[in-house]
Every structure is written in structure tokens, then in C-alpha cells.
VOLUMKOL-970330 format. One line per field, with one value per residue: residue number from 1; chain; x negated, y negated, z of N, C-alpha, C in turn. Coordinates in nm, 3 decimals. Atoms other than C-alpha are relative to their C-alpha. Example, Ala and Ser with C-alpha at 12.3 -4.5 7.8 and 13.67 -1.06 7.14 Angstrom:
2
seq <- c(1;2)
mol <- c(A;A)
n.X <- c(-0.089;0.082)
n.Y <- c(0.119;0.119)
n.Z <- c(0.000;-0.006)
ca.X <- c(-1.230;-1.367)
ca.Y <- c(0.450;0.106)
ca.Z <- c(0.780;0.714)
c.X <- c(-0.090;0.077)
c.Y <- c(-0.120;-0.109)
c.Z <- c(0.000;0.073)
END
This chain:
235
seq <- c(1;2;3;4;5;6;7;8;9;10;11;12;13;14;15;16;17;18;19;20;21;22;23;24;25;26;27;28;29;30;31;32;33;34;35;36;37;38;39;40;41;42;43;44;45;46;47;48;49;50;51;52;53;54;55;56;57;58;59;60;61;62;63;64;65;66;67;68;69;70;71;72;73;74;75;76;77;78;79;80;81;82;83;84;85;86;87;88;89;90;91;92;93;94;95;96;97;98;99;100;101;102;103;104;105;106;107;108;109;110;111;112;113;114;115;116;117;118;119;120;121;122;123;124;125;126;127;128;129;130;131;132;133;134;135;136;137;138;139;140;141;142;143;144;145;146;147;148;149;150;151;152;153;154;155;156;157;158;159;160;161;162;163;164;165;166;167;168;169;170;171;172;173;174;175;176;177;178;179;180;181;182;183;184;185;186;187;188;189;190;191;192;193;194;195;196;197;198;199;200;201;202;203;204;205;206;207;208;209;210;211;212;213;214;215;216;217;218;219;220;221;222;223;224;225;226;227;228;229;230;231;232;233;234;235)
mol <- c(A;A;A;A;A;A;A;A;A;A;A;A;A;A;A;A;A;A;A;A;A;A;A;A;A;A;A;A;A;A;A;A;A;A;A;A;A;A;A;A;A;A;A;A;A;A;A;A;A;A;A;A;A;A;A;A;A;A;A;A;A;A;A;A;A;A;A;A;A;A;A;A;A;A;A;A;A;A;A;A;A;A;A;A;A;A;A;A;A;A;A;A;A;A;A;A;A;A;A;A;A;A;A;A;A;A;A;A;A;A;A;A;A;A;A;A;A;A;A;A;A;A;A;A;A;A;A;A;A;A;A;A;A;A;A;A;A;A;A;A;A;A;A;A;A;A;A;A;A;A;A;A;A;A;A;A;A;A;A;A;A;A;A;A;A;A;A;A;A;A;A;A;A;A;A;A;A;A;A;A;A;A;A;A;A;A;A;A;A;A;A;A;A;A;A;A;A;A;A;A;A;A;A;A;A;A;A;A;A;A;A;A;A;A;A;A;A;A;A;A;A;A;A;A;A;A;A;A;A;A;A;A;A;A;A)
n.X <- c(0.130;0.043;0.119;0.115;-0.025;-0.102;-0.134;-0.083;-0.033;-0.118;-0.066;-0.120;-0.071;0.027;-0.081;0.084;-0.083;-0.130;-0.095;-0.109;-0.123;-0.105;-0.121;0.021;0.105;0.132;0.043;0.134;-0.002;0.127;0.041;0.047;0.054;-0.096;0.068;0.050;-0.087;0.076;-0.039;0.109;-0.005;-0.026;0.118;0.094;-0.066;-0.027;-0.136;-0.024;-0.138;-0.031;-0.128;-0.061;-0.119;-0.036;-0.126;-0.042;-0.012;-0.031;0.097;-0.004;0.056;-0.105;0.002;-0.109;-0.008;-0.073;-0.064;0.002;-0.120;-0.112;0.042;-0.021;0.110;-0.042;0.102;-0.002;0.006;0.074;-0.071;-0.012;-0.113;0.036;-0.075;-0.002;0.044;0.022;0.138;0.012;0.134;0.017;0.118;0.061;0.030;0.127;-0.010;-0.015;-0.139;-0.039;-0.130;-0.035;0.011;-0.052;0.081;-0.049;-0.047;0.081;-0.059;-0.002;-0.034;0.068;-0.104;0.061;-0.090;0.071;0.067;0.121;0.105;0.086;0.120;0.091;0.107;-0.045;0.058;0.144;0.054;-0.027;0.087;-0.085;0.035;-0.032;-0.065;-0.080;-0.048;-0.141;-0.007;-0.109;0.011;-0.119;0.033;-0.084;0.053;0.128;-0.028;-0.042;0.116;0.090;-0.063;0.017;0.142;0.028;-0.062;0.074;0.133;-0.012;-0.024;0.110;-0.065;0.000;-0.104;0.045;-0.105;0.051;-0.006;0.044;-0.002;-0.060;0.084;0.009;0.078;-0.066;0.100;-0.048;0.014;0.012;-0.036;0.085;0.008;0.136;0.014;0.140;0.026;-0.124;-0.094;-0.042;-0.046;-0.030;0.073;-0.049;0.117;-0.044;0.097;-0.046;0.120;0.076;0.141;0.051;0.129;0.090;0.106;-0.049;0.101;-0.044;0.027;0.114;-0.036;-0.008;-0.143;-0.068;-0.122;-0.109;-0.077;-0.094;0.047;-0.102;-0.016;0.038;-0.120;0.022;-0.095;-0.061;-0.115;-0.106;0.029;-0.060;0.088;0.115;-0.046;-0.026;0.130;0.058;-0.076;0.041;0.133;-0.013;-0.042)
n.Y <- c(0.052;-0.032;0.069;-0.088;-0.092;-0.096;0.048;0.027;0.140;0.010;0.130;0.014;0.127;0.088;0.122;0.119;0.111;-0.052;0.095;-0.059;0.074;-0.029;0.078;0.090;0.098;-0.053;0.019;-0.043;-0.117;-0.028;-0.140;-0.025;-0.132;-0.067;-0.055;0.104;0.117;0.113;0.046;-0.023;0.085;-0.080;0.003;-0.103;-0.130;-0.059;-0.053;-0.095;-0.007;-0.142;-0.017;0.127;-0.006;0.128;0.057;0.119;0.120;0.120;0.109;0.038;-0.114;-0.084;-0.134;-0.036;-0.146;-0.042;-0.131;-0.042;-0.078;0.093;0.106;0.130;0.057;0.065;0.076;-0.026;0.129;0.000;-0.074;-0.140;-0.020;-0.010;0.087;-0.054;0.102;-0.045;0.011;-0.035;0.012;0.113;0.003;0.133;0.035;0.070;0.137;-0.006;-0.019;-0.138;-0.042;-0.132;-0.113;-0.126;-0.117;-0.092;-0.129;-0.112;-0.065;-0.146;-0.047;0.065;0.045;0.002;-0.016;-0.005;0.127;0.011;-0.085;0.090;-0.066;-0.044;0.099;0.101;-0.024;0.022;0.115;-0.007;-0.078;-0.097;-0.007;-0.133;-0.086;-0.110;-0.094;-0.040;-0.141;-0.075;-0.146;-0.050;-0.024;0.086;0.136;0.000;0.008;0.138;0.087;-0.020;0.056;0.146;0.028;-0.022;0.112;0.124;-0.014;0.017;0.143;0.073;0.091;-0.021;0.077;0.102;0.057;0.059;-0.092;0.055;-0.091;0.077;0.112;0.116;-0.032;-0.065;-0.036;-0.072;-0.145;-0.053;-0.142;-0.044;-0.145;-0.050;-0.140;-0.039;-0.145;-0.074;0.029;0.139;0.060;0.143;0.080;0.135;0.081;0.126;0.109;0.139;0.078;-0.005;0.030;0.131;-0.021;0.109;0.021;0.015;0.074;0.052;-0.087;0.055;0.008;0.138;0.028;-0.084;-0.062;0.036;-0.109;0.043;-0.043;-0.045;0.096;-0.041;-0.014;0.032;-0.080;-0.103;0.049;-0.100;-0.112;0.027;0.092;-0.076;-0.087;0.084;0.039;-0.114;-0.023;0.098;-0.040;-0.112;0.055)
n.Z <- c(-0.040;-0.136;-0.047;-0.013;-0.112;0.040;-0.033;0.116;0.023;0.086;0.009;-0.080;0.016;-0.114;0.006;0.004;-0.048;-0.040;-0.059;-0.078;0.020;-0.096;0.029;0.113;-0.026;-0.028;-0.138;-0.033;-0.088;-0.066;-0.005;-0.136;-0.029;-0.087;-0.118;-0.090;0.000;0.052;0.133;0.094;0.121;0.121;0.088;-0.039;0.013;0.131;-0.005;0.107;0.045;0.008;0.070;0.038;0.084;0.059;-0.045;0.071;-0.082;0.078;-0.022;-0.141;-0.072;-0.054;0.057;0.090;0.013;0.120;-0.005;0.140;0.032;0.016;0.091;-0.064;-0.076;-0.123;-0.072;-0.144;-0.068;-0.126;-0.102;0.040;0.090;0.141;0.091;0.135;0.095;0.137;0.043;0.141;0.055;0.091;0.085;0.004;0.137;0.019;-0.052;-0.145;-0.039;-0.026;0.049;-0.053;0.092;-0.052;0.031;0.103;-0.047;0.047;0.117;-0.003;0.134;0.111;0.092;0.133;0.113;0.127;0.026;-0.080;0.056;0.076;0.052;-0.106;-0.018;-0.096;-0.133;0.001;-0.075;-0.143;-0.087;-0.069;-0.142;-0.053;0.098;-0.054;0.101;0.000;0.041;-0.061;0.002;0.068;0.139;0.084;-0.013;0.070;0.143;0.030;-0.013;0.114;0.120;-0.005;0.019;0.142;0.072;-0.023;0.056;0.145;0.024;-0.063;-0.093;-0.144;-0.066;-0.095;-0.083;-0.125;-0.114;-0.128;-0.116;-0.107;-0.045;0.086;0.119;0.112;0.099;0.116;0.003;0.135;0.002;0.111;0.021;0.020;0.042;-0.009;-0.010;0.019;-0.109;0.002;-0.124;0.007;-0.097;-0.033;-0.032;-0.062;0.009;0.007;0.023;0.123;-0.029;0.038;0.064;-0.037;0.098;0.136;0.076;0.129;0.113;0.076;0.140;0.048;0.011;-0.098;0.047;-0.091;-0.057;-0.104;-0.132;-0.094;-0.111;-0.134;-0.082;-0.140;-0.074;0.083;0.077;0.009;0.089;0.130;0.071;0.044;0.107;0.117;0.056;0.070;0.122;0.097;0.047;0.093;0.127)
ca.X <- c(-1.535;-1.734;-1.993;-2.342;-2.212;-1.947;-1.653;-1.368;-1.317;-0.972;-0.776;-0.507;-0.239;-0.351;-0.119;-0.294;-0.009;0.323;0.633;0.893;1.253;1.526;1.879;1.763;1.474;1.101;0.963;0.620;0.552;0.281;0.086;0.028;-0.192;0.055;-0.209;-0.345;-0.069;-0.332;-0.228;-0.435;-0.525;-0.395;-0.721;-0.906;-0.663;-0.628;-0.262;-0.195;0.123;0.251;0.608;0.793;1.119;1.261;1.535;1.735;1.701;1.856;1.674;1.782;1.619;1.953;1.970;2.185;2.301;2.423;2.675;2.597;2.898;3.145;2.942;2.964;2.716;2.742;2.549;2.458;2.529;2.361;2.635;2.605;2.924;2.927;3.034;3.140;2.959;2.912;2.563;2.482;2.166;2.028;1.783;1.540;1.522;1.218;1.348;1.379;1.757;1.931;2.214;2.402;2.330;2.489;2.318;2.342;2.548;2.358;2.419;2.518;2.606;2.397;2.637;2.543;2.801;2.713;2.611;2.324;2.120;1.823;1.511;1.250;0.995;1.204;1.031;0.676;0.643;0.749;0.539;0.705;0.716;0.882;1.016;1.294;1.433;1.792;1.862;2.119;2.127;2.464;2.425;2.718;2.576;2.232;2.381;2.550;2.231;2.030;2.283;2.268;1.887;1.870;2.105;1.900;1.565;1.682;1.797;1.476;1.684;1.661;1.924;1.890;2.103;2.066;2.013;1.981;1.890;2.075;1.948;1.823;1.633;1.764;1.577;1.610;1.668;1.541;1.696;1.455;1.485;1.166;1.090;0.768;0.648;0.989;1.164;1.349;1.435;1.588;1.374;1.491;1.217;1.265;1.099;1.147;0.802;0.622;0.241;0.064;-0.225;-0.524;-0.742;-0.524;-0.759;-0.701;-0.682;-1.018;-0.872;-0.900;-0.528;-0.335;-0.056;0.271;0.456;0.737;0.618;0.811;0.958;0.825;1.092;1.092;1.400;1.579;1.806;2.143;2.116;2.350;2.105;1.811;2.010;2.117;1.755;1.643;1.922;1.822;1.463;1.580;1.749)
ca.Y <- c(6.246;6.331;6.155;6.290;6.440;6.631;6.413;6.391;6.043;5.963;5.660;5.545;5.278;4.996;4.704;4.382;4.141;4.193;4.011;4.090;3.986;3.966;3.857;3.701;3.508;3.570;3.619;3.661;3.997;4.091;4.415;4.558;4.850;5.096;5.231;4.903;4.653;4.431;4.222;4.311;4.071;4.199;4.100;4.370;4.650;4.882;4.953;5.266;5.279;5.631;5.595;5.323;5.252;4.977;4.749;4.480;4.132;3.808;3.472;3.412;3.742;3.904;4.278;4.391;4.752;4.931;5.217;5.395;5.626;5.339;5.102;4.817;4.585;4.461;4.189;4.278;3.971;3.870;4.024;4.354;4.306;4.355;4.121;4.263;4.074;4.095;4.158;4.154;4.185;3.891;3.847;3.555;3.388;3.217;2.875;2.992;3.018;3.333;3.526;3.823;4.160;4.501;4.836;5.070;5.379;5.706;5.853;6.217;6.240;6.168;5.962;6.039;5.970;5.971;5.604;5.674;5.906;5.723;5.809;5.995;5.714;5.498;5.655;5.572;5.222;5.343;5.477;5.796;5.814;6.151;6.448;6.693;6.998;7.077;7.452;7.714;8.083;8.115;8.266;8.069;7.741;7.834;7.883;7.542;7.377;7.534;7.438;7.078;7.090;7.230;6.955;6.676;6.818;6.834;6.471;6.373;6.219;6.181;6.057;5.741;5.619;5.428;5.604;5.515;5.717;5.457;5.143;4.851;5.034;5.131;5.301;5.457;5.830;5.977;6.318;6.512;6.863;7.070;7.395;7.576;7.935;8.051;7.903;7.579;7.344;6.999;6.738;6.424;6.161;5.863;5.526;5.155;5.042;4.958;4.966;4.632;4.639;4.431;4.459;4.386;4.257;4.036;4.229;4.186;4.084;3.769;3.787;3.914;4.152;4.017;4.248;4.224;4.232;4.419;4.193;4.206;4.331;4.158;4.347;4.654;4.549;4.717;5.061;4.946;4.666;4.906;5.146;4.864;4.751;5.101;5.136;4.811;4.939;5.255;5.044)
ca.Z <- c(1.239;1.550;1.761;1.814;2.140;1.945;2.049;1.797;1.648;1.505;1.391;1.634;1.602;1.831;1.909;1.806;1.879;2.053;2.170;2.433;2.375;2.640;2.551;2.228;2.383;2.388;2.737;2.890;3.054;3.300;3.295;3.640;3.745;3.895;4.136;4.276;4.192;4.031;3.730;3.425;3.140;2.808;2.635;2.828;2.747;2.451;2.387;2.183;1.977;2.042;1.917;1.730;1.553;1.334;1.463;1.287;1.438;1.317;1.313;1.673;1.775;1.852;1.799;1.505;1.510;1.199;1.211;0.883;0.906;0.947;0.730;0.983;1.155;1.514;1.698;2.057;2.276;2.604;2.817;2.633;2.433;2.058;1.783;1.448;1.169;0.794;0.659;0.289;0.083;-0.112;-0.396;-0.379;-0.720;-0.870;-0.763;-0.402;-0.406;-0.287;-0.444;-0.295;-0.456;-0.415;-0.406;-0.703;-0.641;-0.668;-1.012;-1.049;-1.420;-1.729;-1.936;-2.297;-2.564;-2.933;-2.928;-2.687;-2.910;-3.061;-3.266;-3.060;-3.118;-2.884;-2.582;-2.690;-2.533;-2.188;-1.905;-1.780;-1.400;-1.334;-1.530;-1.442;-1.625;-1.720;-1.735;-1.644;-1.558;-1.731;-2.080;-2.229;-2.095;-2.226;-2.572;-2.561;-2.441;-2.722;-2.989;-2.873;-2.858;-3.212;-3.336;-3.178;-3.289;-3.650;-3.625;-3.441;-3.161;-2.786;-2.543;-2.337;-2.049;-1.723;-1.391;-1.025;-0.718;-0.513;-0.344;-0.551;-0.824;-1.166;-1.447;-1.789;-1.826;-2.152;-2.227;-2.447;-2.600;-2.595;-2.782;-2.705;-2.757;-2.873;-2.568;-2.503;-2.220;-2.178;-2.005;-1.827;-1.819;-1.586;-1.633;-1.576;-1.684;-2.004;-2.004;-2.016;-2.261;-2.151;-2.462;-2.763;-3.033;-3.333;-3.658;-3.840;-4.174;-4.383;-4.456;-4.159;-4.242;-4.101;-3.869;-3.618;-3.257;-2.993;-2.723;-2.368;-2.127;-1.789;-1.677;-1.796;-2.084;-2.126;-2.285;-2.564;-2.654;-2.675;-2.891;-3.123;-3.166;-3.263;-3.514;-3.679;-3.701;-3.879;-4.147)
c.X <- c(-0.029;-0.124;-0.114;0.014;0.105;0.142;0.075;0.034;0.116;0.052;0.126;0.066;-0.018;0.079;-0.092;0.074;0.137;0.086;0.105;0.122;0.104;0.118;-0.022;-0.107;-0.132;-0.039;-0.145;0.008;-0.139;-0.026;-0.066;-0.051;0.089;-0.067;-0.039;0.093;-0.067;0.050;-0.121;0.014;0.013;-0.122;-0.099;0.056;0.006;0.136;0.024;0.149;0.034;0.127;0.053;0.125;0.024;0.136;0.031;0.016;0.037;-0.101;-0.003;-0.047;0.107;-0.001;0.125;-0.002;0.091;0.056;0.015;0.126;0.120;-0.033;0.019;-0.126;0.057;-0.118;0.017;-0.023;-0.069;0.069;0.019;0.117;-0.047;0.092;-0.011;-0.036;-0.015;-0.146;-0.007;-0.143;-0.005;-0.127;-0.052;-0.043;-0.130;0.003;0.022;0.143;0.030;0.136;0.029;-0.014;0.056;-0.094;0.062;0.051;-0.089;0.071;-0.002;0.035;-0.083;0.103;-0.061;0.108;-0.082;-0.077;-0.134;-0.109;-0.080;-0.119;-0.100;-0.114;0.036;-0.071;-0.146;-0.048;0.008;-0.097;0.087;-0.048;0.029;0.077;0.073;0.049;0.149;0.007;0.118;-0.029;0.117;-0.029;0.081;-0.049;-0.134;0.021;0.042;-0.117;-0.093;0.060;-0.014;-0.146;-0.038;0.053;-0.085;-0.142;0.002;0.019;-0.112;0.054;-0.025;0.111;-0.060;0.121;-0.063;0.024;-0.045;0.009;0.071;-0.094;-0.001;-0.077;0.086;-0.105;0.068;-0.018;-0.002;0.025;-0.059;0.004;-0.144;0.005;-0.147;-0.009;0.128;0.103;0.036;0.039;0.033;-0.077;0.071;-0.120;0.045;-0.110;0.071;-0.118;-0.050;-0.145;-0.037;-0.141;-0.088;-0.100;0.052;-0.092;0.058;-0.040;-0.112;0.027;0.009;0.145;0.073;0.132;0.112;0.074;0.085;-0.045;0.117;0.010;-0.047;0.124;-0.034;0.094;0.057;0.117;0.109;-0.037;0.054;-0.089;-0.119;0.036;0.022;-0.130;-0.060;0.075;-0.035;-0.137;0.010;0.043;-0.115)
c.Y <- c(0.042;-0.082;0.099;0.095;0.105;-0.044;-0.037;-0.148;-0.006;-0.142;0.001;-0.134;-0.082;-0.129;-0.121;-0.122;0.056;-0.112;0.078;-0.090;0.046;-0.092;-0.105;-0.105;0.070;-0.031;0.046;0.116;0.022;0.150;0.023;0.143;0.067;0.052;-0.109;-0.120;-0.124;-0.035;0.010;-0.093;0.086;0.007;0.111;0.142;0.045;0.067;0.089;0.005;0.147;0.026;-0.139;0.026;-0.139;-0.043;-0.125;-0.115;-0.117;-0.110;-0.046;0.113;0.082;0.135;0.024;0.151;0.037;0.141;0.047;0.077;-0.091;-0.112;-0.139;-0.042;-0.070;-0.074;0.027;-0.133;0.014;0.081;0.147;0.029;-0.004;-0.086;0.057;-0.111;0.062;-0.025;0.041;-0.026;-0.117;0.019;-0.143;-0.028;-0.079;-0.142;-0.005;0.019;0.148;0.028;0.140;0.108;0.125;0.114;0.078;0.127;0.110;0.069;0.152;0.062;-0.078;-0.034;-0.017;0.023;-0.015;-0.129;-0.013;0.098;-0.083;0.078;0.030;-0.099;-0.106;0.013;-0.043;-0.119;0.015;0.092;0.093;0.018;0.136;0.076;0.112;0.088;0.024;0.143;0.066;0.149;0.063;0.010;-0.091;-0.144;-0.011;-0.013;-0.141;-0.098;0.013;-0.058;-0.152;-0.038;0.014;-0.116;-0.126;0.009;-0.019;-0.148;-0.087;-0.105;0.041;-0.086;-0.103;-0.056;-0.061;0.097;-0.073;0.108;-0.066;-0.111;-0.111;0.026;0.070;0.028;0.059;0.150;0.042;0.151;0.060;0.152;0.041;0.147;0.034;0.151;0.081;-0.021;-0.148;-0.045;-0.146;-0.071;-0.133;-0.078;-0.137;-0.105;-0.134;-0.092;0.018;-0.031;-0.139;0.018;-0.122;-0.035;0.002;-0.096;-0.050;0.094;-0.062;-0.001;-0.146;-0.044;0.096;0.050;-0.037;0.124;-0.055;0.055;0.043;-0.099;0.058;0.000;-0.031;0.079;0.106;-0.060;0.105;0.109;-0.028;-0.092;0.075;0.091;-0.080;-0.041;0.112;0.031;-0.101;0.034;0.111;-0.050;-0.073)
c.Z <- c(0.145;0.035;0.010;0.118;-0.034;0.030;-0.128;-0.008;-0.098;-0.002;0.084;-0.030;0.128;-0.020;0.006;0.052;0.032;0.058;0.076;-0.013;0.101;-0.028;-0.108;0.020;0.027;0.144;0.016;0.099;0.058;0.000;0.136;0.011;0.102;0.127;0.099;0.011;-0.056;-0.141;-0.092;-0.121;-0.124;-0.090;0.032;-0.017;-0.146;0.009;-0.121;-0.033;-0.025;-0.081;-0.037;-0.081;-0.056;0.052;-0.081;0.099;-0.090;0.034;0.144;0.091;0.071;-0.072;-0.084;-0.016;-0.116;0.020;-0.145;-0.038;-0.025;-0.099;0.057;0.075;0.123;0.062;0.149;0.072;0.135;0.108;-0.035;-0.091;-0.145;-0.085;-0.141;-0.099;-0.138;-0.037;-0.146;-0.046;-0.098;-0.081;-0.003;-0.144;-0.008;0.056;0.151;0.047;0.018;-0.062;0.053;-0.109;0.069;-0.038;-0.116;0.067;-0.056;-0.115;0.017;-0.135;-0.100;-0.106;-0.139;-0.106;-0.129;-0.029;0.072;-0.044;-0.099;-0.056;0.112;0.024;0.103;0.134;0.009;0.083;0.152;0.073;0.084;0.144;0.062;-0.105;0.073;-0.114;0.018;-0.052;0.070;-0.009;-0.075;-0.150;-0.094;0.004;-0.072;-0.151;-0.040;0.007;-0.120;-0.127;-0.004;-0.022;-0.147;-0.084;0.013;-0.056;-0.151;-0.035;0.055;0.097;0.145;0.060;0.094;0.074;0.124;0.115;0.125;0.106;0.118;0.044;-0.104;-0.129;-0.105;-0.106;-0.123;0.022;-0.146;0.006;-0.127;-0.013;-0.028;-0.038;0.000;0.018;-0.007;0.109;-0.004;0.140;-0.029;0.110;0.022;0.050;0.049;-0.010;0.012;-0.030;-0.143;0.033;-0.047;-0.054;0.021;-0.110;-0.144;-0.076;-0.131;-0.113;-0.084;-0.151;-0.040;-0.014;0.093;-0.057;0.097;0.050;0.113;0.134;0.086;0.114;0.131;0.089;0.144;0.090;-0.092;-0.077;0.001;-0.100;-0.139;-0.083;-0.057;-0.116;-0.128;-0.067;-0.081;-0.129;-0.108;-0.058;-0.104;-0.137;-0.069)
END
């Protein structure tokens, strides 16, 4: 954007509220004009946020420093010394209580034994969030990949397993063979969501046909449970 005089107009990060902390206590700070020595009221100033960083503070406003390489946390005390402490993550439950939780380790292998191959219709209820390809430049590996793809396509099966990129999120990984224009590739489709339908309508029939409704999943169920459900459906 520009003004009518041609001046460039941009968005800047402006500090609306701020606090100063010294040795774990909030203090009041004065702003002084370096040229005149005059104290300036903060209400009349515009403070631009040029650079910032995140710091860990406990409830007493003490600085907590994390050494990622050593995996330790230290509290910085008033005299500058450091106190080794334990810090753990918690999950807040619906009743307000907290329980410790651990991070998922980053997965690096798609664990797919024979029990984790399910009918291809299993993927339909899920909202796919990202898709990756499995391929190889090695001719022998390509042959093995195609033989497995041919086997699963004939059986109308896809693989399903759990996956995590690390942190606190876990998702399903659907492993799907694809053949198109005389070529093939394996796809890995990641998801942890099912779509929520807002306009489901009653069936316009005098005698409603009974059918079994699919359960709503609030959390990711174990892969074994999902596989077992699909096998019961096939019977």
C-alpha cells in the first residue's frame, strides 16, 4: 500500500503491552530521551518490535533454560547460578486435572505385517492431509515393489499403520498401490481426521431400512482395532 504522496505503507509489529522482569520479579522501567535526558510517557510512544525470541519462564517468572543436546533444564537463580530441574509435559483433561505425557518418537519405518492389510474401502471415511511417494532407482527394488503392488491390487487391499513425525501428534499412514498409464507407484497417505458432515438428512421412506452406523472416532483407535472392524465387515 502507498499513500497519496507515494509513501510505502506496511504492517509492523507494535508492542501493545510489555513487562520487565529482573531476578524473577516484575519491575517498572522508565523511558528516557537519550538526547535530552527527559523521561517520556510510554503512552505517547510507538514501540516497534524488531527482533524477538521465546523464553521459558516458570510461574515465579524465573528463567528456565533448556539444553537440547543434553536434554536437561536449568533454572537461572537471582545470583546467576543454575539449578538443575525436571520439566515434563502434561495434558489437561476435560475435568481440569493434569496427567504427564511423553512425546512420540519420530517414526522412520512403515511397520506393515500381514495383519495390517485391509480392504481399500477402509480409507474412504478419512480426510487425507498429505501424500508421499515410495519409489526406488534400483531395478531389483522396483521389481519387488511392483510384485507387492500387483498382489495388493488383486486382493483390493491397502496397508494401514500408525505414524508420527515426533512431538505430540500421531496419525494413520495408509499405504496405497497406484497403477496409471502403464506405470506404478506406492503412495503413503497421512491422516488423523474424519470429515464431519453437517447436512445428513433423514431417509425419506415410510419404512426405514436398518443399517449399522459407523462409530464416531474422538481419538485415533489402535490400528489393530480398525483392522479387526474391517475384517468383521467383510464377513
